[in-house]
C-alpha positions, 0 to 999 in steps of 0.5 A, a space after each residue: 856941243 850938247 854934253 849929254 850926246 858926247 859924254 860916252 865918247 869923252 869918256 872913252 877917249 879919256 879912259 884910253 888915254 888914262 891907261 896910256 898916259 901916267 901923271 905922277 903924284 895925281 891919283 887916278 880919279 883926278 887924272 880921269 877928270 883931267 883928261 876927260 876935261 882935255 878931250 872935251 876941250 879937244 873934241 869941241 875944237 875940232 868939232 867947231 873947226 869942221 863947223 866952220 868949214 
């Protein structure tokens, strides 16, 4: 997956998740990085599944 193409999508989805979910004792910047990583992994798994079908 080309990360340059999906970065805006990942950031937008991670922003939405970050606004809904609050992880105690973690600052907002680290939460955002964490959610961007999670969204990237999930998006990659989803696209790989579509590619296999």
